[in-house]
PyMOL Python script that loads the backbone (N, CA, C, O; Angstrom):
from pymol import cmd

cmd.read_pdbstr("""\
ATOM      1  N   MET A   1     -19.739  17.348  -2.149  1.00  0.00           N
ATOM      2  CA  MET A   1     -18.305  16.262  -2.157  1.00  0.00           C
ATOM      3  C   MET A   1     -17.458  15.321  -0.750  1.00  0.00           C
ATOM      4  O   MET A   1     -16.918  15.747   0.270  1.00  0.00           O
ATOM      5  N   ASN A   2     -17.625  14.119  -1.192  1.00  0.00           N
ATOM      6  CA  ASN A   2     -16.820  14.000  -0.282  1.00  0.00           C
ATOM      7  C   ASN A   2     -15.639  13.118  -0.885  1.00  0.00           C
ATOM      8  O   ASN A   2     -15.480  12.334  -1.820  1.00  0.00           O
ATOM      9  N   LEU A   3     -14.829  13.721   0.253  1.00  0.00           N
ATOM     10  CA  LEU A   3     -12.582  13.553  -0.040  1.00  0.00           C
ATOM     11  C   LEU A   3     -12.755  12.243   0.299  1.00  0.00           C
ATOM     12  O   LEU A   3     -13.269  11.919   1.369  1.00  0.00           O
ATOM     13  N   VAL A   4     -12.181  11.070  -0.924  1.00  0.00           N
ATOM     14  CA  VAL A   4     -10.940  10.036  -0.685  1.00  0.00           C
ATOM     15  C   VAL A   4     -10.467  10.472   0.453  1.00  0.00           C
ATOM     16  O   VAL A   4     -10.245  11.657   0.699  1.00  0.00           O
ATOM     17  N   GLU A   5     -10.107   8.583   1.977  1.00  0.00           N
ATOM     18  CA  GLU A   5      -8.796   9.026   2.299  1.00  0.00           C
ATOM     19  C   GLU A   5      -8.147   8.151   1.410  1.00  0.00           C
ATOM     20  O   GLU A   5      -8.416   7.425   0.453  1.00  0.00           O
ATOM     21  N   HIS A   6      -6.719   8.669   2.432  1.00  0.00           N
ATOM     22  CA  HIS A   6      -5.565   7.268   2.509  1.00  0.00           C
ATOM     23  C   HIS A   6      -5.887   6.616   3.892  1.00  0.00           C
ATOM     24  O   HIS A   6      -6.191   6.655   5.084  1.00  0.00           O
ATOM     25  N   HIS A   7      -5.565   5.986   2.731  1.00  0.00           N
ATOM     26  CA  HIS A   7      -4.872   4.608   3.521  1.00  0.00           C
ATOM     27  C   HIS A   7      -4.656   3.297   4.259  1.00  0.00           C
ATOM     28  O   HIS A   7      -5.175   2.194   4.087  1.00  0.00           O
ATOM     29  N   PRO A   8      -3.556   3.809   5.307  1.00  0.00           N
ATOM     30  CA  PRO A   8      -2.659   4.006   5.655  1.00  0.00           C
ATOM     31  C   PRO A   8      -2.288   2.273   6.096  1.00  0.00           C
ATOM     32  O   PRO A   8      -3.143   1.558   6.618  1.00  0.00           O
ATOM     33  N   LEU A   9      -1.279   1.927   5.867  1.00  0.00           N
ATOM     34  CA  LEU A   9      -1.265   0.236   5.983  1.00  0.00           C
ATOM     35  C   LEU A   9      -1.384  -0.042   7.622  1.00  0.00           C
ATOM     36  O   LEU A   9      -1.785  -1.124   8.051  1.00  0.00           O
ATOM     37  N   ILE A  10      -1.017   0.982   8.425  1.00  0.00           N
ATOM     38  CA  ILE A  10      -1.283   1.182  10.591  1.00  0.00           C
ATOM     39  C   ILE A  10      -2.488   0.612   9.970  1.00  0.00           C
ATOM     40  O   ILE A  10      -2.874  -0.549   9.832  1.00  0.00           O
ATOM     41  N   LEU A  11      -3.075   1.990   9.567  1.00  0.00           N
ATOM     42  CA  LEU A  11      -5.278   1.544   9.486  1.00  0.00           C
ATOM     43  C   LEU A  11      -5.493   0.451   9.020  1.00  0.00           C
ATOM     44  O   LEU A  11      -5.883  -0.455   9.756  1.00  0.00           O
ATOM     45  N   GLU A  12      -5.285   0.251   7.619  1.00  0.00           N
ATOM     46  CA  GLU A  12      -5.900  -1.694   7.424  1.00  0.00           C
ATOM     47  C   GLU A  12      -5.090  -2.599   8.291  1.00  0.00           C
ATOM     48  O   GLU A  12      -5.411  -3.787   8.244  1.00  0.00           O
ATOM     49  N   PHE A  13      -4.239  -2.311   8.963  1.00  0.00           N
ATOM     50  CA  PHE A  13      -3.951  -3.724   9.396  1.00  0.00           C
ATOM     51  C   PHE A  13      -3.592  -3.255  11.117  1.00  0.00           C
ATOM     52  O   PHE A  13      -2.450  -3.575  11.447  1.00  0.00           O
ATOM     53  N   PRO A  14      -4.254  -2.691  11.999  1.00  0.00           N
ATOM     54  CA  PRO A  14      -3.518  -2.195  13.479  1.00  0.00           C
ATOM     55  C   PRO A  14      -3.927  -3.232  14.345  1.00  0.00           C
ATOM     56  O   PRO A  14      -4.241  -2.859  15.476  1.00  0.00           O
ATOM     57  N   GLU A  15      -4.033  -4.923  14.006  1.00  0.00           N
ATOM     58  CA  GLU A  15      -3.286  -5.678  14.654  1.00  0.00           C
ATOM     59  C   GLU A  15      -1.092  -6.113  14.552  1.00  0.00           C
ATOM     60  O   GLU A  15      -0.178  -6.595  15.221  1.00  0.00           O
ATOM     61  N   PHE A  16      -1.317  -5.628  13.523  1.00  0.00           N
ATOM     62  CA  PHE A  16       0.572  -5.392  13.239  1.00  0.00           C
ATOM     63  C   PHE A  16       1.031  -3.834  13.430  1.00  0.00           C
ATOM     64  O   PHE A  16       1.357  -3.228  12.410  1.00  0.00           O
ATOM     65  N   ARG A  17       1.061  -3.335  14.358  1.00  0.00           N
ATOM     66  CA  ARG A  17       0.646  -1.516  14.238  1.00  0.00           C
ATOM     67  C   ARG A  17       2.717  -2.325  14.891  1.00  0.00           C
ATOM     68  O   ARG A  17       3.630  -1.859  14.209  1.00  0.00           O
ATOM     69  N   GLU A  18       3.024  -3.018  15.662  1.00  0.00           N
ATOM     70  CA  GLU A  18       4.717  -2.700  15.815  1.00  0.00           C
ATOM     71  C   GLU A  18       4.975  -3.937  14.462  1.00  0.00           C
ATOM     72  O   GLU A  18       5.350  -3.466  13.388  1.00  0.00           O
ATOM     73  N   LYS A  19       4.840  -4.928  14.520  1.00  0.00           N
ATOM     74  CA  LYS A  19       5.782  -5.915  13.958  1.00  0.00           C
ATOM     75  C   LYS A  19       5.853  -4.609  11.959  1.00  0.00           C
ATOM     76  O   LYS A  19       6.451  -5.215  11.070  1.00  0.00           O
ATOM     77  N   ILE A  20       5.396  -3.378  11.582  1.00  0.00           N
ATOM     78  CA  ILE A  20       5.153  -3.624  10.327  1.00  0.00           C
ATOM     79  C   ILE A  20       6.593  -2.437  11.128  1.00  0.00           C
ATOM     80  O   ILE A  20       7.571  -2.392  10.382  1.00  0.00           O
ATOM     81  N   HIS A  21       6.775  -1.476  12.602  1.00  0.00           N
ATOM     82  CA  HIS A  21       7.550  -1.289  11.726  1.00  0.00           C
ATOM     83  C   HIS A  21       8.917  -1.625  12.188  1.00  0.00           C
ATOM     84  O   HIS A  21       9.951  -0.964  12.092  1.00  0.00           O
ATOM     85  N   ALA A  22       8.767  -2.463  12.563  1.00  0.00           N
ATOM     86  CA  ALA A  22       9.787  -2.824  13.143  1.00  0.00           C
ATOM     87  C   ALA A  22      10.526  -3.678  11.915  1.00  0.00           C
ATOM     88  O   ALA A  22      11.755  -3.639  11.873  1.00  0.00           O
ATOM     89  N   LEU A  23       9.585  -4.676  10.620  1.00  0.00           N
ATOM     90  CA  LEU A  23       9.863  -4.989   9.598  1.00  0.00           C
ATOM     91  C   LEU A  23      10.138  -4.212   8.684  1.00  0.00           C
ATOM     92  O   LEU A  23      10.713  -4.641   7.684  1.00  0.00           O
ATOM     93  N   LYS A  24       9.626  -2.234   8.866  1.00  0.00           N
ATOM     94  CA  LYS A  24      10.441  -1.693   8.138  1.00  0.00           C
ATOM     95  C   LYS A  24      12.061  -1.366   8.756  1.00  0.00           C
ATOM     96  O   LYS A  24      13.047  -1.287   8.022  1.00  0.00           O
ATOM     97  N   MET A  25      12.081  -1.258   9.720  1.00  0.00           N
ATOM     98  CA  MET A  25      13.522  -1.146  10.288  1.00  0.00           C
ATOM     99  C   MET A  25      14.840  -2.549   9.598  1.00  0.00           C
ATOM    100  O   MET A  25      15.954  -2.461   9.081  1.00  0.00           O
ATOM    101  N   SER A  26      13.780  -3.907  10.023  1.00  0.00           N
ATOM    102  CA  SER A  26      15.153  -4.829  10.363  1.00  0.00           C
ATOM    103  C   SER A  26      15.104  -5.306   8.092  1.00  0.00           C
ATOM    104  O   SER A  26      16.241  -5.599   7.723  1.00  0.00           O
ATOM    105  N   ASP A  27      14.107  -5.356   6.981  1.00  0.00           N
ATOM    106  CA  ASP A  27      13.603  -5.788   6.554  1.00  0.00           C
ATOM    107  C   ASP A  27      13.317  -5.183   5.492  1.00  0.00           C
ATOM    108  O   ASP A  27      12.211  -4.643   5.455  1.00  0.00           O
ATOM    109  N   LYS A  28      14.125  -5.090   4.417  1.00  0.00           N
ATOM    110  CA  LYS A  28      14.252  -4.054   3.453  1.00  0.00           C
ATOM    111  C   LYS A  28      13.657  -4.189   2.212  1.00  0.00           C
ATOM    112  O   LYS A  28      13.488  -3.348   1.329  1.00  0.00           O
ATOM    113  N   HIS A  29      13.231  -5.872   2.285  1.00  0.00           N
ATOM    114  CA  HIS A  29      12.279  -5.627   0.863  1.00  0.00           C
ATOM    115  C   HIS A  29      11.341  -4.886   1.680  1.00  0.00           C
ATOM    116  O   HIS A  29      11.264  -3.716   1.307  1.00  0.00           O
ATOM    117  N   PHE A  30      10.403  -5.245   2.935  1.00  0.00           N
ATOM    118  CA  PHE A  30       9.194  -4.899   3.575  1.00  0.00           C
ATOM    119  C   PHE A  30       9.089  -3.822   3.413  1.00  0.00           C
ATOM    120  O   PHE A  30       8.113  -3.420   2.780  1.00  0.00           O
ATOM    121  N   SER A  31      10.596  -2.400   4.203  1.00  0.00           N
ATOM    122  CA  SER A  31       9.960  -1.010   3.195  1.00  0.00           C
ATOM    123  C   SER A  31       9.807  -0.872   2.162  1.00  0.00           C
ATOM    124  O   SER A  31       8.909  -0.143   1.740  1.00  0.00           O
ATOM    125  N   ASN A  32      10.800  -1.658   1.229  1.00  0.00           N
ATOM    126  CA  ASN A  32      10.201  -1.144   0.103  1.00  0.00           C
ATOM    127  C   ASN A  32       9.049  -0.680  -0.843  1.00  0.00           C
ATOM    128  O   ASN A  32       8.693   0.299  -1.499  1.00  0.00           O
ATOM    129  N   LEU A  33       8.497  -2.559  -0.384  1.00  0.00           N
ATOM    130  CA  LEU A  33       6.983  -2.589   0.218  1.00  0.00           C
ATOM    131  C   LEU A  33       6.370  -1.557   0.645  1.00  0.00           C
ATOM    132  O   LEU A  33       5.378  -1.108   0.071  1.00  0.00           O
ATOM    133  N   PHE A  34       6.854  -1.071   1.656  1.00  0.00           N
ATOM    134  CA  PHE A  34       6.417  -0.367   2.004  1.00  0.00           C
ATOM    135  C   PHE A  34       5.325   0.895   1.277  1.00  0.00           C
ATOM    136  O   PHE A  34       4.124   1.166   1.269  1.00  0.00           O
ATOM    137  N   GLU A  35       6.812   1.503   0.621  1.00  0.00           N
ATOM    138  CA  GLU A  35       7.332   2.091   0.200  1.00  0.00           C
ATOM    139  C   GLU A  35       6.895   2.399  -0.753  1.00  0.00           C
ATOM    140  O   GLU A  35       6.212   3.422  -0.704  1.00  0.00           O
ATOM    141  N   SER A  36       7.031   1.765  -1.986  1.00  0.00           N
ATOM    142  CA  SER A  36       5.946   1.153  -2.595  1.00  0.00           C
ATOM    143  C   SER A  36       4.219   1.498  -2.502  1.00  0.00           C
ATOM    144  O   SER A  36       3.708   2.114  -3.437  1.00  0.00           O
ATOM    145  N   TYR A  37       3.544   1.149  -1.561  1.00  0.00           N
ATOM    146  CA  TYR A  37       2.048   0.879  -0.883  1.00  0.00           C
ATOM    147  C   TYR A  37       1.970   2.211  -1.394  1.00  0.00           C
ATOM    148  O   TYR A  37       1.395   2.517  -2.439  1.00  0.00           O
ATOM    149  N   GLU A  38       2.588   3.022  -0.599  1.00  0.00           N
ATOM    150  CA  GLU A  38       2.026   4.616   0.408  1.00  0.00           C
ATOM    151  C   GLU A  38       1.951   5.264  -1.370  1.00  0.00           C
ATOM    152  O   GLU A  38       0.875   5.095  -1.943  1.00  0.00           O
ATOM    153  N   GLU A  39       3.243   6.065  -2.258  1.00  0.00           N
ATOM    154  CA  GLU A  39       3.435   6.126  -3.256  1.00  0.00           C
ATOM    155  C   GLU A  39       1.534   5.810  -3.166  1.00  0.00           C
ATOM    156  O   GLU A  39       0.604   6.254  -2.493  1.00  0.00           O
ATOM    157  N   VAL A  40       1.763   4.426  -4.671  1.00  0.00           N
ATOM    158  CA  VAL A  40       0.654   4.225  -4.884  1.00  0.00           C
ATOM    159  C   VAL A  40      -0.870   4.840  -4.009  1.00  0.00           C
ATOM    160  O   VAL A  40      -1.504   5.756  -4.533  1.00  0.00           O
ATOM    161  N   ASP A  41      -1.123   4.509  -3.279  1.00  0.00           N
ATOM    162  CA  ASP A  41      -2.317   5.237  -2.188  1.00  0.00           C
ATOM    163  C   ASP A  41      -2.344   6.284  -2.134  1.00  0.00           C
ATOM    164  O   ASP A  41      -3.391   6.929  -2.085  1.00  0.00           O
ATOM    165  N   LYS A  42      -1.379   6.694  -2.128  1.00  0.00           N
ATOM    166  CA  LYS A  42      -1.821   8.698  -2.640  1.00  0.00           C
ATOM    167  C   LYS A  42      -1.392   8.817  -3.799  1.00  0.00           C
ATOM    168  O   LYS A  42      -1.063   9.898  -4.287  1.00  0.00           O
ATOM    169  N   ALA A  43      -1.343   7.736  -4.374  1.00  0.00           N
ATOM    170  CA  ALA A  43      -1.947   8.885  -6.168  1.00  0.00           C
ATOM    171  C   ALA A  43      -3.201   8.290  -6.271  1.00  0.00           C
ATOM    172  O   ALA A  43      -3.844   8.484  -7.303  1.00  0.00           O
ATOM    173  N   ILE A  44      -3.525   7.803  -5.644  1.00  0.00           N
ATOM    174  CA  ILE A  44      -5.514   7.038  -5.965  1.00  0.00           C
ATOM    175  C   ILE A  44      -5.296   7.961  -5.351  1.00  0.00           C
ATOM    176  O   ILE A  44      -5.189   8.922  -6.113  1.00  0.00           O
ATOM    177  N   VAL A  45      -5.154   8.248  -4.278  1.00  0.00           N
ATOM    178  CA  VAL A  45      -6.708   9.921  -3.596  1.00  0.00           C
ATOM    179  C   VAL A  45      -6.422  10.817  -4.266  1.00  0.00           C
ATOM    180  O   VAL A  45      -7.284  11.670  -4.475  1.00  0.00           O
ATOM    181  N   ARG A  46      -5.019  10.962  -4.889  1.00  0.00           N
ATOM    182  CA  ARG A  46      -4.660  12.254  -5.271  1.00  0.00           C
ATOM    183  C   ARG A  46      -5.777  12.218  -6.823  1.00  0.00           C
ATOM    184  O   ARG A  46      -6.358  13.303  -6.837  1.00  0.00           O
ATOM    185  N   ILE A  47      -6.181  11.431  -7.942  1.00  0.00           N
ATOM    186  CA  ILE A  47      -6.753  10.775  -8.613  1.00  0.00           C
ATOM    187  C   ILE A  47      -8.321  10.818  -8.342  1.00  0.00           C
ATOM    188  O   ILE A  47      -8.963  11.503  -9.138  1.00  0.00           O
ATOM    189  N   GLU A  48      -8.837  10.348  -7.595  1.00  0.00           N
ATOM    190  CA  GLU A  48      -9.856   9.996  -6.731  1.00  0.00           C
ATOM    191  C   GLU A  48     -10.519  11.732  -6.303  1.00  0.00           C
ATOM    192  O   GLU A  48     -11.478  12.310  -6.814  1.00  0.00           O
ATOM    193  N   ASN A  49      -9.761  12.121  -5.404  1.00  0.00           N
ATOM    194  CA  ASN A  49     -10.264  13.408  -4.773  1.00  0.00           C
ATOM    195  C   ASN A  49     -10.822  14.685  -6.298  1.00  0.00           C
ATOM    196  O   ASN A  49     -11.648  15.583  -6.141  1.00  0.00           O
ATOM    197  N   GLY A  50      -9.717  14.225  -8.311  1.00  0.00           N
ATOM    198  CA  GLY A  50      -9.560  14.554  -8.951  1.00  0.00           C
ATOM    199  C   GLY A  50      -8.787  16.154  -8.337  1.00  0.00           C
ATOM    200  O   GLY A  50      -9.294  17.274  -8.270  1.00  0.00           O
ATOM    201  N   ILE A  51      -7.424  15.694  -7.965  1.00  0.00           N
ATOM    202  CA  ILE A  51      -6.287  16.824  -7.540  1.00  0.00           C
ATOM    203  C   ILE A  51      -5.361  16.099  -9.075  1.00  0.00           C
ATOM    204  O   ILE A  51      -5.137  16.323 -10.264  1.00  0.00           O
ATOM    205  N   GLU A  52      -5.188  15.485  -8.378  1.00  0.00           N
ATOM    206  CA  GLU A  52      -4.015  14.285 -10.605  1.00  0.00           C
ATOM    207  C   GLU A  52      -4.733  13.924 -11.437  1.00  0.00           C
ATOM    208  O   GLU A  52      -4.674  12.787 -11.907  1.00  0.00           O
ATOM    209  N   PRO A  53      -5.727  14.979 -11.872  1.00  0.00           N
ATOM    210  CA  PRO A  53      -6.346  13.793 -13.158  1.00  0.00           C
ATOM    211  C   PRO A  53      -5.484  13.347 -14.117  1.00  0.00           C
ATOM    212  O   PRO A  53      -4.498  13.954 -14.535  1.00  0.00           O
ATOM    213  N   ASN A  54      -6.129  11.578 -14.678  1.00  0.00           N
ATOM    214  CA  ASN A  54      -5.914  10.291 -15.020  1.00  0.00           C
ATOM    215  C   ASN A  54      -7.064   9.713 -15.128  1.00  0.00           C
ATOM    216  O   ASN A  54      -8.137   9.736 -14.525  1.00  0.00           O
ATOM    217  N   THR A  55      -6.127   8.614 -17.000  1.00  0.00           N
ATOM    218  CA  THR A  55      -7.570   7.747 -16.975  1.00  0.00           C
ATOM    219  C   THR A  55      -8.357   6.974 -16.303  1.00  0.00           C
ATOM    220  O   THR A  55      -7.963   7.031 -15.138  1.00  0.00           O
ATOM    221  N   ASP A  56      -9.666   5.958 -16.413  1.00  0.00           N
ATOM    222  CA  ASP A  56     -10.087   5.206 -15.745  1.00  0.00           C
ATOM    223  C   ASP A  56      -9.354   4.068 -15.543  1.00  0.00           C
ATOM    224  O   ASP A  56      -8.812   3.600 -14.542  1.00  0.00           O
ATOM    225  N   ASP A  57      -9.436   3.723 -16.641  1.00  0.00           N
ATOM    226  CA  ASP A  57      -7.939   2.802 -17.138  1.00  0.00           C
ATOM    227  C   ASP A  57      -6.480   2.690 -15.747  1.00  0.00           C
ATOM    228  O   ASP A  57      -5.885   1.767 -15.192  1.00  0.00           O
ATOM    229  N   TYR A  58      -6.439   4.235 -15.687  1.00  0.00           N
ATOM    230  CA  TYR A  58      -4.680   3.524 -14.850  1.00  0.00           C
ATOM    231  C   TYR A  58      -5.473   4.177 -13.311  1.00  0.00           C
ATOM    232  O   TYR A  58      -4.625   4.227 -12.420  1.00  0.00           O
ATOM    233  N   LEU A  59      -6.177   4.424 -13.070  1.00  0.00           N
ATOM    234  CA  LEU A  59      -6.743   5.086 -12.350  1.00  0.00           C
ATOM    235  C   LEU A  59      -7.357   3.330 -11.472  1.00  0.00           C
ATOM    236  O   LEU A  59      -7.720   3.337 -10.296  1.00  0.00           O
ATOM    237  N   GLU A  60      -7.348   2.076 -12.290  1.00  0.00           N
ATOM    238  CA  GLU A  60      -8.154   1.528 -11.697  1.00  0.00           C
ATOM    239  C   GLU A  60      -6.736  -0.263 -12.164  1.00  0.00           C
ATOM    240  O   GLU A  60      -6.977  -1.460 -12.009  1.00  0.00           O
ATOM    241  N   ASP A  61      -5.706   0.274 -12.596  1.00  0.00           N
ATOM    242  CA  ASP A  61      -4.415  -0.656 -12.758  1.00  0.00           C
ATOM    243  C   ASP A  61      -3.473   0.513 -11.521  1.00  0.00           C
ATOM    244  O   ASP A  61      -3.161   1.517 -12.162  1.00  0.00           O
ATOM    245  N   GLN A  62      -3.066   0.610 -10.287  1.00  0.00           N
ATOM    246  CA  GLN A  62      -3.182   1.648  -9.991  1.00  0.00           C
ATOM    247  C   GLN A  62      -3.390   0.736  -8.580  1.00  0.00           C
ATOM    248  O   GLN A  62      -2.499   0.287  -7.860  1.00  0.00           O
ATOM    249  N   LYS A  63      -5.120   0.582  -8.390  1.00  0.00           N
ATOM    250  CA  LYS A  63      -5.755   0.213  -7.851  1.00  0.00           C
ATOM    251  C   LYS A  63      -4.879  -2.207  -7.193  1.00  0.00           C
ATOM    252  O   LYS A  63      -4.604  -2.953  -6.254  1.00  0.00           O
ATOM    253  N   LYS A  64      -4.935  -2.072  -8.614  1.00  0.00           N
ATOM    254  CA  LYS A  64      -4.726  -3.577  -9.215  1.00  0.00           C
ATOM    255  C   LYS A  64      -2.815  -3.651  -7.947  1.00  0.00           C
ATOM    256  O   LYS A  64      -2.392  -4.387  -7.056  1.00  0.00           O
ATOM    257  N   ALA A  65      -2.388  -2.586  -8.582  1.00  0.00           N
ATOM    258  CA  ALA A  65      -1.835  -2.707  -8.125  1.00  0.00           C
ATOM    259  C   ALA A  65      -0.906  -2.576  -6.687  1.00  0.00           C
ATOM    260  O   ALA A  65       0.196  -2.888  -6.236  1.00  0.00           O
ATOM    261  N   ARG A  66      -2.415  -1.752  -6.237  1.00  0.00           N
ATOM    262  CA  ARG A  66      -1.932  -1.426  -4.079  1.00  0.00           C
ATOM    263  C   ARG A  66      -2.589  -2.882  -3.506  1.00  0.00           C
ATOM    264  O   ARG A  66      -2.295  -3.461  -2.460  1.00  0.00           O
ATOM    265  N   LEU A  67      -3.150  -3.107  -4.091  1.00  0.00           N
ATOM    266  CA  LEU A  67      -4.641  -4.646  -4.016  1.00  0.00           C
ATOM    267  C   LEU A  67      -3.243  -5.788  -3.953  1.00  0.00           C
ATOM    268  O   LEU A  67      -3.246  -6.989  -3.682  1.00  0.00           O
ATOM    269  N   HIS A  68      -2.436  -5.142  -4.210  1.00  0.00           N
ATOM    270  CA  HIS A  68      -1.161  -7.225  -5.103  1.00  0.00           C
ATOM    271  C   HIS A  68       0.049  -6.222  -3.707  1.00  0.00           C
ATOM    272  O   HIS A  68       0.589  -6.803  -2.766  1.00  0.00           O
ATOM    273  N   LEU A  69       0.146  -5.079  -3.922  1.00  0.00           N
ATOM    274  CA  LEU A  69       1.280  -4.977  -2.279  1.00  0.00           C
ATOM    275  C   LEU A  69       0.624  -4.971  -1.111  1.00  0.00           C
ATOM    276  O   LEU A  69       1.424  -5.087  -0.183  1.00  0.00           O
ATOM    277  N   LYS A  70      -0.179  -4.909  -0.857  1.00  0.00           N
ATOM    278  CA  LYS A  70      -0.977  -5.083   0.018  1.00  0.00           C
ATOM    279  C   LYS A  70      -1.168  -6.624   0.140  1.00  0.00           C
ATOM    280  O   LYS A  70      -1.197  -6.998   1.313  1.00  0.00           O
ATOM    281  N   ASP A  71      -1.273  -7.370  -0.566  1.00  0.00           N
ATOM    282  CA  ASP A  71      -1.187  -9.075  -0.342  1.00  0.00           C
ATOM    283  C   ASP A  71       0.386  -9.471  -0.200  1.00  0.00           C
ATOM    284  O   ASP A  71       0.493 -10.563   0.358  1.00  0.00           O
ATOM    285  N   GLN A  72       1.527  -8.939  -0.520  1.00  0.00           N
ATOM    286  CA  GLN A  72       2.721  -9.342  -0.394  1.00  0.00           C
ATOM    287  C   GLN A  72       2.832  -8.609   0.929  1.00  0.00           C
ATOM    288  O   GLN A  72       3.725  -9.006   1.677  1.00  0.00           O
ATOM    289  N   LEU A  73       1.942  -7.433   1.412  1.00  0.00           N
ATOM    290  CA  LEU A  73       2.979  -6.959   2.781  1.00  0.00           C
ATOM    291  C   LEU A  73       2.040  -7.902   4.195  1.00  0.00           C
ATOM    292  O   LEU A  73       2.623  -8.279   5.212  1.00  0.00           O
ATOM    293  N   TYR A  74       0.543  -8.129   3.939  1.00  0.00           N
ATOM    294  CA  TYR A  74       0.133  -8.988   4.363  1.00  0.00           C
ATOM    295  C   TYR A  74       0.424  -9.623   4.850  1.00  0.00           C
ATOM    296  O   TYR A  74       0.267  -9.694   6.069  1.00  0.00           O
ATOM    297  N   ALA A  75       1.509 -11.118   3.542  1.00  0.00           N
ATOM    298  CA  ALA A  75       1.591 -12.337   3.375  1.00  0.00           C
ATOM    299  C   ALA A  75       3.135 -12.073   4.189  1.00  0.00           C
ATOM    300  O   ALA A  75       3.342 -13.034   4.930  1.00  0.00           O
ATOM    301  N   MET A  76       4.284 -11.027   4.256  1.00  0.00           N
ATOM    302  CA  MET A  76       4.958 -11.120   5.477  1.00  0.00           C
ATOM    303  C   MET A  76       5.048 -10.146   6.133  1.00  0.00           C
ATOM    304  O   MET A  76       6.055  -9.482   6.378  1.00  0.00           O
ATOM    305  N   LEU A  77       4.249 -10.032   6.384  1.00  0.00           N
ATOM    306  CA  LEU A  77       2.884 -10.034   8.522  1.00  0.00           C
ATOM    307  C   LEU A  77       3.229 -11.211   8.785  1.00  0.00           C
ATOM    308  O   LEU A  77       4.280 -11.627   9.273  1.00  0.00           O
ATOM    309  N   ASN A  78       2.124 -11.862   8.378  1.00  0.00           N
ATOM    310  CA  ASN A  78       2.295 -13.420   8.532  1.00  0.00           C
ATOM    311  C   ASN A  78       3.106 -14.325   8.262  1.00  0.00           C
ATOM    312  O   ASN A  78       2.850 -15.471   7.891  1.00  0.00           O
ATOM    313  N   GLY A  79       4.098 -13.847   8.437  1.00  0.00           N
ATOM    314  CA  GLY A  79       4.887 -14.650   7.913  1.00  0.00           C
ATOM    315  C   GLY A  79       5.445 -16.343   7.154  1.00  0.00           C
ATOM    316  O   GLY A  79       6.182 -17.319   7.304  1.00  0.00           O
ATOM    317  N   ILE A  80       4.153 -15.530   6.068  1.00  0.00           N
ATOM    318  CA  ILE A  80       4.604 -16.850   4.785  1.00  0.00           C
ATOM    319  C   ILE A  80       5.842 -15.758   3.795  1.00  0.00           C
ATOM    320  O   ILE A  80       6.015 -14.612   3.380  1.00  0.00           O
ATOM    321  N   ASN A  81       6.353 -16.911   3.835  1.00  0.00           N
ATOM    322  CA  ASN A  81       8.002 -17.001   2.753  1.00  0.00           C
ATOM    323  C   ASN A  81       7.434 -15.782   0.851  1.00  0.00           C
ATOM    324  O   ASN A  81       7.399 -16.694   0.025  1.00  0.00           O
ATOM    325  N   VAL A  82       7.312 -15.331   0.580  1.00  0.00           N
ATOM    326  CA  VAL A  82       6.997 -14.061  -0.275  1.00  0.00           C
ATOM    327  C   VAL A  82       7.921 -13.724  -1.626  1.00  0.00           C
ATOM    328  O   VAL A  82       8.591 -12.698  -1.749  1.00  0.00           O
ATOM    329  N   LYS A  83       7.803 -14.996  -2.804  1.00  0.00           N
ATOM    330  CA  LYS A  83       9.220 -14.268  -3.614  1.00  0.00           C
ATOM    331  C   LYS A  83       9.108 -13.043  -4.479  1.00  0.00           C
ATOM    332  O   LYS A  83       8.274 -12.743  -5.332  1.00  0.00           O
ATOM    333  N   HIS A  84      10.902 -11.985  -3.721  1.00  0.00           N
ATOM    334  CA  HIS A  84      11.138 -11.509  -4.476  1.00  0.00           C
ATOM    335  C   HIS A  84      11.081 -11.218  -5.870  1.00  0.00           C
ATOM    336  O   HIS A  84      11.605 -11.988  -6.675  1.00  0.00           O
ATOM    337  N   HIS A  85      10.321  -9.871  -6.338  1.00  0.00           N
ATOM    338  CA  HIS A  85      10.761  -9.924  -7.649  1.00  0.00           C
ATOM    339  C   HIS A  85      11.933  -8.775  -8.409  1.00  0.00           C
ATOM    340  O   HIS A  85      12.258  -8.915  -9.588  1.00  0.00           O
TER     341      HIS A  85
END
""", "prot")
cmd.dss("prot")
cmd.show_as("cartoon", "prot")
cmd.util.cbc("prot")
cmd.orient("prot")
């Protein structure tokens, strides 16, 4: 069985390593989105690796949430104005 690995944001966007760190320290909204991304990503990994059983629908919802968070974080890294929800 191949284990699914965690997708840390720094590995997803290595070109933004320094900016990710700076925004985590200076921007509360970015920091909150970052933490949410990490939590959702780790939950997906646990489900896909069979550590935490769940439904396929829930897994798909989590993947959509991760993608939405990733899109918001990427926009902020690129200096695009993101609406705070």
